[in-house]
Structure formats: C-alpha cells, structure tokens
C-alpha positions in Angstrom: 0.1 0.0 -0.2 1.5 3.6 -1.2 2.0 6.4 1.2 -1.2 7.8 -0.6 -3.5 4.7 0.0 -3.3 5.4 3.7 -4.8 8.7 3.5 -8.3 9.1 4.1 -11.4 11.5 3.7 -13.3 13.2 6.3 -15.3 16.5 7.2 -18.2 17.7 8.7 -21.3 19.8 7.6 -22.8 19.6 4.1 -19.4 19.2 2.2 -16.5 16.9 3.1 -13.3 18.0 2.9 -10.4 15.6 2.2 -7.6 15.4 5.0 -5.1 12.7 6.3 -6.7 13.1 9.7 -9.6 10.8 8.8 -7.5 7.6 9.2 -9.0 7.2 12.5 -12.4 7.7 11.6 -15.2 4.9 11.2 -16.8 4.9 7.7 -19.4 7.5 7.1 -23.0 6.9 7.2 -24.8 6.1 3.6 -21.5 4.2 2.7 -23.8 1.4 1.5 -26.1 3.6 -0.3 -23.2 5.4 -2.0 -21.5 2.0 -2.9 -25.0 0.4 -4.4 -25.5 4.0 -6.8 -22.5 4.5 -8.1 -22.4 0.7 -9.0 -25.6 0.8 -10.7 -24.9 4.1 -12.4 -21.4 2.5 -13.6 -23.2 -0.8 -14.3 -25.8 1.5 -16.8 -23.3 3.2 -18.0 -21.5 0.5 -19.5 -24.5 -1.0 -20.7 -25.0 2.0 -23.1 -21.5 1.5 -24.2 -22.0 -2.3 -25.0 -25.2 -2.2 -26.1 -25.0 -1.4 -29.9 -22.4 -4.3 -30.0 -24.8 -7.2 -30.7 -27.2 -4.5 -32.4 -25.1 -2.9 -35.0 -26.6 -4.5 -37.8 -29.8 -3.7 -37.0 -29.0 0.1 -35.9 -27.1 0.5 -39.2 -29.6 -0.8 -41.3 -32.1 1.0 -39.6 -30.1 4.6 -40.0 -29.0 3.4 -43.4 -25.5 3.7 -42.4 -22.6 2.8 -44.5 -19.9 0.5 -43.9 -17.6 3.2 -43.9 -19.5 4.7 -41.1 -20.1 1.8 -38.8 -17.1 2.4 -37.0 -18.7 5.7 -35.4 -21.7 3.8 -34.1 -19.1 2.2 -31.4 -16.6 4.6 -31.2 -19.1 7.5 -30.4 -19.5 6.8 -26.6 -15.4 6.3 -26.4 -14.8 9.2 -27.8 -17.0 11.2 -25.2 -15.2 9.1 -22.7 -11.7 9.4 -23.6 -12.3 13.2 -24.2 -13.9 14.3 -21.1 -12.7 11.1 -18.3 -9.9 13.2 -16.7 -11.6 16.6 -17.3 -14.7 15.3 -15.5 -12.4 13.8 -12.6 -10.3 17.0 -11.8 -13.9 19.1 -12.3 -15.1 16.3 -9.6 -12.4 16.9 -7.1 -12.6 20.4 -7.2 -16.1 21.2 -7.4 -17.9 18.5 -6.0 -17.9 14.7 -6.8 -21.8 14.5 -5.8 -22.7 17.2 -7.9 -20.6 16.0 -11.1 -22.2 12.5 -10.6 -25.5 13.9 -10.2 -25.0 16.0 -13.5 -23.7 13.1 -15.2 -26.4 10.5 -14.2 -29.0 13.1 -15.4 -27.3 13.9 -18.8 -26.6 10.2 -19.1 -30.4 9.4 -19.1 -31.2 12.2 -21.2 -29.3 11.5 -24.0 -30.0 7.9 -24.0 -33.6 8.9 -24.5 -32.8 11.0 -27.6 -30.5 8.2 -29.1 -33.6 6.0 -29.2 -35.1 8.6 -31.0 -32.8 9.6 -33.7 -33.1 9.0 -37.6 -29.9 9.5 -38.7 -26.3 8.2 -38.4 -24.9 11.4 -37.3 -27.2 12.4 -34.6 -27.3 8.8 -33.4 -23.2 9.3 -33.3 -23.7 13.1 -31.6 -26.0 11.0 -29.2 -23.5 8.3 -28.3 -20.5 10.9 -28.0 -22.7 12.9 -25.3 -23.7 9.7 -23.8 -19.8 9.2 -23.4 -19.4 12.7 -22.0 -21.9 11.8 -19.5 -20.7 8.5 -18.5 -17.3 10.1 -18.1 -18.6 12.2 -15.3 -20.2 9.2 -13.7 -16.8 7.0 -13.7 -15.0 9.4 -12.8 -16.6 10.9 -9.8 -18.0 7.6 -8.8 -14.5 6.5 -7.1 -13.9 9.7 -5.7 -17.2 9.1 -4.0 -16.4 5.8 -2.9 -12.8 6.7 -1.4 -14.7 9.5 0.9 -17.3 6.9 1.8 -14.9 4.1 2.4 -12.0 5.8 4.1 -10.1 2.7 5.7 -7.9 0.6 3.1 -10.0 -2.5 3.9 -13.6 -0.9 3.0 -11.3 0.6 0.3 -10.7 -2.4 -1.2 -14.1 -4.0 -0.5 -15.6 -0.8 -2.3 -13.3 -0.9 -5.8 -13.8 -4.9 -5.8 -17.6 -4.3 -6.0 -17.3 -1.3 -8.5 -15.1 -3.2 -10.5 -17.4 -6.1 -10.4 -19.9 -3.8 -11.8 -18.0 -2.4 -14.8 -18.1 -6.3 -15.6 -21.5 -6.7 -14.8 -22.7 -3.8 -17.1 -20.4 -5.3 -20.0 -22.2 -8.4 -19.5 -25.7 -7.3 -19.2 -25.9 -4.7 -21.9 -25.8 -6.8 -25.0 -28.0 -9.4 -23.5 -30.7 -6.7 -22.8 -30.4 -5.2 -26.1 -31.0 -8.5 -27.7 -33.7 -9.5 -25.5 -35.6 -6.7 -26.4 -37.9 -6.2 -29.6 -35.4 -3.7 -30.8 -32.4 -1.2 -30.3 -34.5 1.7 -29.8 -36.9 -0.1 -26.8 -33.4 -1.3 -25.3 -32.2 2.8 -25.2 -35.5 3.5 -23.7 -35.1 1.2 -20.9 -31.6 2.2 -20.3 -32.8 6.1 -20.1 -35.4 5.0 -17.3 -33.1 3.0 -15.5 -30.2 6.0 -15.5 -32.7 8.5 -14.8 -34.0 6.4 -11.6 -30.7 6.4 -10.1 -30.8 10.0 -10.7 -33.7 10.3 -8.9 -32.2 8.3 -5.8 -29.0 9.8 -5.5 -29.6 13.4 -4.3 -30.3 12.5 -0.7 -28.2 9.2 -0.7 -24.9 10.8 -1.5 -22.5 12.9 0.6 -20.6 15.9 -1.2 -16.8 15.9 -1.1 -14.2 17.9 -2.9 -10.4 18.4 -2.5 -8.9 21.2 -0.4 -6.3 22.4 -2.5 -8.4 25.5 -3.5 -7.5 28.1 -6.3 -9.1 28.7 -9.8 -10.1 25.6 -12.0 -8.1 24.8 -14.8 -10.2 25.6 -17.6 -7.6 26.0 -20.0 -6.0 22.6 -19.3 -9.4 21.2 -19.8 -10.1 22.6 -23.0 -6.4 22.2 -24.6 -6.8 18.4 -22.9 -10.3 17.6 -24.5 -9.7 19.1 -27.9 -6.6 17.0 -28.1 -8.3 13.8 -27.5 -11.1 14.4 -29.7 -8.6 15.1 -32.1 -6.8 11.7 -31.4 -9.9 9.5 -31.4 -11.2 11.1 -34.4 -7.7 10.4 -36.4 -8.2 6.8 -35.0 -11.5 6.3 -36.2 -11.2 8.0 -39.4 -8.0 6.4 -40.2 -9.5 2.9 -40.7 -10.6 4.1 -44.4 -7.0 5.4 -45.2 -4.6 6.1 -42.7 -2.7 8.6 -45.6 -5.5 11.0 -46.1 -5.2 14.5 -45.2 -7.6 15.0 -42.9 -6.3 12.0 -40.5 -2.8 13.6 -40.5 -4.1 16.9 -39.7 -6.3 15.4 -37.1 -3.2 13.4 -35.5 -1.1 17.0 -35.6 -3.9 19.0 -33.9 -3.4 16.1 -31.1 0.4 16.7 -30.9 -0.1 20.3 -30.8 -2.6 20.4 -28.3 -1.1 17.7 -26.2 2.1 20.3 -26.2 -0.1 23.1 -25.2 -1.6 21.2 -22.1 1.7 20.1 -21.0 2.8 23.9 -21.1 -0.3 25.0 -19.4 -0.2 22.3 -16.5 3.5 23.5 -15.9 2.4 27.0 -15.3 -1.0 26.8 -13.4 -1.0 26.6 -9.7 -4.0 24.0 -9.7 -3.2 21.8 -12.8 -5.6 19.5 -13.8 -3.0 16.9 -13.4 0.2 17.2 -11.7 2.9 15.8 -14.6 4.9 14.6 -11.5 2.6 12.1 -11.2 4.4 10.5 -14.5 7.1 9.8 -12.5 5.5 7.2 -10.2 5.9 3.7 -11.1 2.0 2.7 -9.7 0.5 5.8 -11.3 2.3 4.6 -15.0 1.2 1.0 -14.3 -2.5 2.2 -13.8 -2.1 4.0 -16.8 -0.3 1.5 -18.8 -2.9 -1.0 -17.8 -5.9 0.9 -18.7 -4.5 1.6 -22.3 -3.5 -1.9 -23.3 -6.9 -3.0 -21.9 -8.8 -0.8 -23.9 -6.3 -1.6 -26.9 -6.0 -5.5 -26.4 -9.3 -6.6 -24.6 -12.2 -3.9 -25.3 -11.1 -3.2 -29.1 -11.2 -6.8 -29.6 -14.6 -7.6 -27.8 -15.9 -4.8 -29.4 -16.2 -6.1 -32.5 -15.9 -9.9 -32.0 -20.0 -10.1 -31.4 -20.2 -8.6 -35.0 -18.6 -11.4 -36.6 -20.2 -13.9 -34.7 -23.5 -12.9 -36.5 -21.7 -12.2 -39.8 -19.5 -15.3 -40.2 -21.1 -17.8 -37.7 -24.8 -16.7 -38.6 -25.7 -16.5 -34.8 -28.4 -14.1 -34.1 -28.3 -11.2 -31.8 -29.6 -12.9 -28.8 -27.4 -16.1 -29.3 -24.6 -13.7 -30.0 -25.3 -11.9 -26.4 -25.8 -15.3 -24.5 -22.4 -16.3 -26.2 -20.8 -13.0 -24.8 -22.4 -13.4 -21.4 -19.6 -16.4 -21.0 -17.0 -13.9 -21.1 -18.6 -11.0 -19.9 -20.3 -13.0 -16.8 -17.3 -14.4 -15.7 -15.3 -11.1 -15.6 -18.2 -10.0 -13.5 -17.7 -12.9 -10.9 -14.1 -13.1 -10.9 -13.8 -9.2 -10.2 -16.6 -9.6 -7.7 -14.4 -12.3 -5.7 -10.8 -10.7 -6.3 -10.8 -8.8 -3.2 -9.9 -12.5 -1.9 -6.6 -11.9 -3.2 -5.6 -8.9 -1.0 -2.4 -9.3 0.7 -1.2 -12.0 -1.1 -1.3 -10.8 -5.4 -0.7 -6.9 -5.6 -2.8 -5.2 -8.1 0.0 -4.9 -10.4 0.8 -8.6 -10.4 -2.9 -9.1 -10.8 -2.6 -7.0 -14.1 0.0 -9.0 -15.3 -1.7 -12.4 -14.8 -5.1 -10.8 -16.3 -3.2 -9.6 -19.7 -1.5 -13.2 -20.0 -4.9 -14.9 -19.5 -6.4 -12.6 -22.3 -3.7 -13.7 -24.2 -4.1 -17.7 -23.6 -7.9 -17.1 -24.4 -7.9 -15.5 -27.7 -5.0 -18.0 -28.8 -7.4 -20.7 -27.7 -10.1 -19.1 -30.2 -7.7 -19.1 -33.1 -9.5 -21.0 -36.0 -13.2 -21.4 -34.7 -14.7 -18.3 -36.5 -12.8 -19.0 -39.6 -14.1 -23.0 -39.5 -17.7 -22.2 -38.2 -17.4 -23.8 -34.8 -18.8 -21.5 -32.0 -18.3 -24.5 -29.6 -14.6 -23.9 -30.3 -15.0 -20.5 -29.0 -16.2 -21.3 -25.5 -12.6 -22.2 -23.7 -11.2 -19.0 -25.1 -14.0 -17.0 -24.0 -13.8 -18.5 -20.2 -10.2 -17.9 -19.9 -10.4 -14.5 -21.3 -13.4 -13.7 -19.0 -11.4 -14.8 -15.9 -8.4 -12.4 -17.1 -10.9 -9.6 -17.9 -12.4 -9.8 -14.4 -8.8 -9.6 -12.8 -8.2 -6.4 -14.8 -11.3 -4.9 -14.0 -10.9 -5.9 -10.3 -7.2 -4.5 -9.8 -7.2 -1.3 -12.2 -9.9 1.0 -10.0 -7.9 0.1 -6.7 -4.4 0.9 -8.5 -6.0 4.1 -9.9 -6.9 5.1 -6.8 -4.0 4.1 -4.7 -1.6 6.0 -7.3 -2.6 9.6 -6.4 -3.0 11.4 -3.2 -6.9 10.7 -1.5 -7.7 14.2 -2.5 -7.3 13.7 -6.2 -8.8 10.0 -6.4 -11.4 11.1 -8.9 -8.9 12.7 -11.5 -6.9 9.0 -10.5 -9.7 7.6 -11.9 -10.3 9.5 -14.6 -6.8 9.6 -15.6 -6.6 5.6 -16.0 -10.1 5.5 -17.6 -8.9 8.3 -20.3 -6.3 5.6 -21.5 -8.6 2.9 -21.2 -11.0 4.6 -23.8 -8.5 6.0 -26.2 -7.2 2.6 -26.0 -10.7 1.4 -27.0 -10.8 3.3 -30.0 -7.6 2.6 -31.1 -8.5 -1.3 -30.5 -11.7 -0.9 -32.4 -10.4 0.9 -35.4 -7.1 -1.6 -35.7 -9.7 -4.8 -35.2 -12.1 -3.5 -37.9 -9.1 -2.6 -40.0 -7.4 -6.0 -39.7 -10.6 -7.9 -40.5 -11.8 -6.2 -43.4 -8.5 -5.7 -45.3 -7.7 -9.2 -45.2 -7.9 -10.9 -48.5 -8.7 -14.2 -46.9 -12.1 -13.1 -45.8 -13.5 -12.2 -42.3 -12.7 -15.6 -40.7 -8.9 -15.1 -41.7 -8.7 -11.5 -40.8 -10.2 -12.7 -37.1 -7.5 -15.0 -36.7 -5.0 -12.1 -37.4 -6.7 -9.8 -35.2 -6.7 -12.5 -32.2 -3.2 -12.8 -32.7 -2.6 -9.0 -32.7 -4.8 -8.5 -29.4 -2.6 -11.8 -27.5 0.6 -9.8 -28.6 -0.7 -6.6 -27.3 -1.7 -8.1 -23.9 1.3 -10.0 -23.7 3.2 -6.8 -23.8 1.2 -5.1 -21.5 1.7 -8.0 -18.9 5.7 -7.6 -19.5 5.2 -3.6 -19.0 3.4 -3.4 -15.9 5.9 -5.9 -13.8 8.7 -4.0 -15.5 7.7 -0.7 -14.4 8.9 -1.4 -10.8 12.3 -2.7 -11.8 12.8 0.6 -14.3 11.5 3.2 -12.0 10.8 1.7 -8.5 
C-alpha cells in the first residue's frame, strides 16, 4: 500500500473536505447506499456502451449507415469518454464529486432517451458522444465518492472490488438486454429510464466531498486536453478508411500540438488538472498503461467480435449475447471475488496475470470463427473472461492508490482516459485488420486475435517491468 493509499477523507457539514486526519474515523453513514448507487450508475453506463455491440447490424440498417461509417456507431461513446474522463475527474475533485455524479446521471438518461429517437447516423453518433461525456462524469466521480465513503484501506478494497465487478456486469448485461428486447430503440428507452431512476435516488443518499486544494479551476488545461483527445480519437476512427488521407494526418497533428500546449499549461498553473510529477510514479504509470492496454487489446477486440459472430457464424443477436455472456459473466464473477487476493497478490501482479490469461484465451480461439464452430470459442471466452475480471478488479484500486486521496477522482479519470483511448484505437485496428484481409473475415479474425494476444503479453511485461525500471 502506498503512502497515498493510507490517506483518507472526512469532514463535517454538508461538504466533506479531504484530510489525512480521517484515517482514524469510522466509515461515514450511507456508505452502502453510495456503493449501491455508484455501482448501479456505472453498470448502466457500461450497458449503454456495449448495447450496440450485438445490434450494430440492425442499427446500421435502420439508420442507413454505410459500412465506412459504422465504426462511429461503436466509437461515439468512447470518444466522449476519452475526451472528458480526466476533465470530469478533475472537476469532480474541485467542484464536488456528488455534483458531477448527479449531472452525469441526469445527462446520461436524457441523451440515451434522445438516442432512441434519432433517425440518422450523425444524430445517433452525436447522442453516443454525449452519452460518453455523461458516462465520463459518472465513472470519474464514482471512485472519488467511494474513497470518501470508505476511508479505511479494507473498506476501500471492498468498495473498489464491487465497483470493478459492476463494470464487468454492465458489459455483460448490455448486449443481453439489447438482444432480448424488440429492437435497439426499446433497449435505449429502458436504459434511459434506469439511469434517470438512479439520478432521482442519488441527491439524498450521497454526501458531497471535494479536494481542499482551492485555487481557480484549470479551464484552459481542460479545454486543450479535451480537444486533443477529440482530435486523436477522430483520427483513429477515420483512419480505418485510409491512414494516409490528409484529414487523418491533420487530426493527428492537431492532437500532438494540443497535447504540447496542455503540458505547457499544466506546468505553469498553480492548480493543474493533472500533476505531471505523477508521471514519475511507477504505480501511476502502471495504472495508465493497464488502462491503455485493456482498451487496446481487450475492449477493442471484444467490441467487434460479436459482429463477427453474427456475420460469419450466422448467430442471432440473442445467441451472440448469450455467447458473449460467458466472457463478460465470468469477468463479473472474478472481479467480485478478486478482493480475496488482497495481501497475497499486488494489483500490479493481478494486471499481469489478467493480461496473460486474455492472451491465452484469444489464442485458444484461433481458427474457430474461420471454421464456423462457435463451440470452439467457449474455452477461449472462459479464459479471457477470467483475465478480464482480474483487470477490472485491479485497475480501479490501483488508480486511486497511485494518487493522493484528495485527487481520487482525477486518478480514476486518468486511468479510464487511457482505457478508452485504447478502446478507440483497438476497435479501429480490429475493424481494419478484419475488413482488409484478402482471406475473408474469418482469416482476418485470426490475425486480429494474434495481434490482441501480442498486445496483452506486451502489457503484462510492461506493468511488471515498471517497478524494476523506475521503482
């Protein structure tokens, strides 16, 4: 446990301030309600993220979306997430985690309802981007609220474990819900109602908390960083149709320039959105690398596999959702039980094992899609699900332990920013590999599986090697 993980949060009155002195206080009241509401909101956020995975074909047909634009139907939400997670985390710490959480749940409910009513590809994509922005507020503020509600290391371990399990649970149930309902519009309406219910229950149940650092908010930093990530994600999404096109190059150049401006801004402001000195901390780098490669190697692949299950294996959306549930359901179960590893396996080691199991799982699936045998996918999906569960349990704990407790929401936002940047890149890479293969989608799927396994093994080595190199 790092020195920062021993710090806790407390306070009196309507707004609690983060102070180290809270280490000896009992768990604040309403902790269970905080865990229940943040976990529920997180699950719904991930359900809206994954619901289109099994309904992509129907949605594209309904909206008359050409093949070249279908990546946007998936990448809209991760674009909003990647662009605003770190911003949302910083705002939550400065302006109040409860306030940002409530704003996120209300906005997610409204934008999801609007998404159900759209009639064009670009309106749907805009709704998805807005959903991602709202989800960013929920995901970044949730861990800050939990660190406040569970100030002891033992309580924090339990809370982050449950929260990580609900990340997997949302991924698991989103496709199943979308496939079980009459159409994708009804699924969106149900998700909107569930989110608005959480928003209605939250004001009385949650306690406000924020960082005591004071000073002016880093608006310029938030603006430059957000625009940089929008440019980067847009370039990654458009790149699948040709990486040498001028607009793709200009977007990448804009991202580089804006990141450079962001670094200059952060070095000069007294209240930076992210303390750049954290980049010298091995645990923070491990958290960021873990999030990046989870998105790149795991989410990127599994966001597109259900499409292949339907196109190549001929499965229905509901059959695909049940098959997908083996992976995501095991991920949920393992993440929920991973707290039993506390004291025996460090989060960094958990990440390494999780990535290794994902690599073993996807390599086991080689040839299954090309041969038309969904049964051959089962062992690989099981192994990959166990690995994903370990990743989802370790990442939230490592993200809040790698920063001062007063910046827990920022730490969560940083890790998840890298996660969804990786997701966007992974989806674009997977689609490009599969669709450009001269041997057909089955052969392309094999190549994508090998690439995903290689990235996961690289991540496993990286998160273990950071300590030796920097620690």
